[in-house]
N, C-alpha and C positions, 0 to 999 in steps of 0.2 A: 622797169622797161618787160617786157615780155616779146618772147620770139614765137615763131609761126608754133602751134603744137599737135600734137597728137596723143588720143588717149587711148588706154590700157584698158581693155574691164580685168577685174579681179578673179583669182579662181583659188580655190584652198591649197596651202602649201603645204604639203605632208613630210614630216622631218622624218628622218631617219639613224639616226644616231643613237635610240634610244633601240630601235631593233640589233643595230650593227653592235651594240655595246653588248645587249642578252647575245647575240651567237660567238663573240668573244668570250665572252665567260664562260657558255658553255663550251665550247672548244678545247681552253685551257681546263676545262674538270674533267672532260674525256679524256685529253692527252695526258692528265693526273690520274686517274683511273688505269687506265692503260698501264701505266708506269707500272702502279700498284699491281697489275694483274701479271706481270711479266713478274713482279718479283715476287709474288705469290707464287706463282709455278714453280719457280727455281724452289722455292721454301718446303713445298708441295712434293715437288720430284724427292727432294734430299731427302726429308722425314720418310718418305715411303722406298726409299732405299733401306734407311736405317732398320725399318719398320720390318723389310723383307731378310735383311742381315738377321734381323731380332729373333726372328719365328723362324729359321734356319736352325739357330744357337737351341731356342728351346724346343725342334724337334732333335734334335742330335742327344740334349738332356731328356729330355721325353723317356725317348728309346732305350739312355743310358739307365735311366729308374724306373722301368717298366723290366729288363733285367734283371736289374738287383732287388726289385720286390718277389719275380720267381724263382731268385735263387736262397731271398729270405723265408720263403714260404717252404721251400724243399731244409732250408739247414745247410747251406751251401758256402755260402758268404759270409763273414767276419758281420756281426752287428753295426759295429762302427762302420764301414764300408756303408753298408746298407741305408742308414742315419746323414752321411754324406750324400750319399747322391739325392737322399730325400732331401736335404737342404739345400743343392747345388738347384735341382729342380726346380723348386719353391721361388728359389732366388732368379731366378733364366725369367721362372711364368711371370716374375711382377715386373720385370726391364720390360719383356714381352709387352703385358698389356699396359703398360705406361707409354711405351712405342708407338703404336698402335694408335692408341687415344691421339696421340700429341701426330700424327699422318695422318689421320680422320678429320683432325680439327684444322690442320693446314687446308686439306682437301675442301672441308667447307667452306672457309673462309676465302679459297679461291673461285669456288662454285657461285659464294657469295659477289665478291667482286666482278665475276662475268656477267651476270645478271644486272648488274649498275652499268655495265659498259655498255651490255646493250640497249639498256634505257636511253643513258646517255646519248649513244647513237640516235636514238629516236626522237630524243630534245633536242637534238642538232640539226637533224632532218625538218622537225618543224620550225625551229628558228630562222634556217635558211629560207623556208620557207615564206616565213614571213616579214623577212629583211626586205625579199624579192617583189612580195606584194606592196609592203612598204616604197619601194622603189620605182614601182608601178605608179601607185598612187600618186608619189613626190612628181612622177612626170607627169602624167594627167594633170597634175595638178601647176604644173612649172608656168611663172608666168614671164611670155617672152614677149619682148617690145616687137614692134610688124615695121618697127622704122629706127635709123640709126640716128639717135638724136643725145639732147640731154635731158635728164630729169630737172623738172624747172617746178614740181608742184609735185602734192599726193593729195588724198584725202581720208587716209588714215594714219596717227602716228605709230611708231614702235612699241610692240605690247597690245594694239588693239587685237579684236577678232576680224580673219575676213575670208566672207561667206562669196560663195557665188552669185549671190547677191548685189554686192557690191560693184558698182558701176563706177569708171573715169581715178583707179586706184592711183593712177600716175599721170602726170603731163609732163610730154614730152617735146621737148625744143626741137624741131627737124634742121630747120636752116635759122641758127645762131648768128647769119650778118642779115637777117628778114628781121626788124626789130620795131617794136612798138614805143613808144614815148607817151605815157598815159601823165594827164594833168590832173588831177585833182582840186578841182576852185569852189566858192563859192559862187551861188547865182547870179548874182551883180556881175562878177568878174567873166563867168562862163555867156552871158549872155552876151558880151563884147565881139566873143569870139563866133570862127564862121569857118565853114570848108574852103580851103585855097588859100588860108592866109600864113604868110612866109612869116617861118620860125626857126628859130638858131640855137641848135643844141650842144652842149656844152658837157665833154664826158672826162672822167679824170684818165683813163686809160687811151685817152683819144687828143694828139695835139691839137688836132684841128678843130675848129667851126661846124660843126654838119647841119645845114642849109634842108631843108624840107617841107612842104606846106601841112598844114591842119588836114587828116583825113576826114573826123568826125568831129563830131559835137554831139552832147548827149547828157544823157539827167547826169548832173555829179559828176561829168570826166569829159576831156577833150582828149582824141588821138591822131597823135602824128606818128606815121608810118613812115621806114627811112632803111636805106640798107647802112649796115658799117662798116666802114673801111679798114678798119680793122680787127683780125680776130680776137685780140685779148678782152673785146668788149663783151660780157655774155650777160643774158638775159640774168635781170635782178638789179645789176648796178641800178644805181643812184645818179641820174644826169640835170643840169641846169635849163631851164628853158625859156628862150625871149623870144615871142612874140611881135610881129608889127599889127598893130590893130586898126590902121591907118586904112 
């Protein structure tokens, strides 16, 4: 059985899932980098504080060593005191150089992560724009039925490509109560049928036999149009039809 039909023209459907997933991954990467940047800045601040403290100790040791050098030249300080001052100066300088190197390394890492954050932000903006464009394309290609009804047929199967050139993608039954019983029979049987003959239709979902006249007889089939008394009867159901050919 068939219902009254309305046809929808096909349009290209653009999926936004890939663009949304890319945006989500980029957002997660940006958040990860931002957390790394916070940690790197704290580490760099601590390292710079330590470097400043070490520099102050070095300057103090340097002044003491310079004074001992001067006293040593004048013979006004014991040799052992001068040598101890020199050892302390070298130790403090070595420590200062190591701490300063660590601080510069922490600051370089912070600068590198900051550049990565900037790049991730630019990429996030691009991915966000790509998602917006995908959504616009999807909205432009969205298939909308011009009527409310029941899908009873389609011209493409799942997985097949659908382009703008495809016509009559879906067949919509707009009035499921107005149905057609289609009889396909051999030519000899069809030759005995003619419009107006009384037909009796039996349906599994309709307890009562439905009486209706033959509407058309054409090549290969006869059509009986009738109104279903039961909303449970839907297009596509199988019916038994008896026709009085007398």
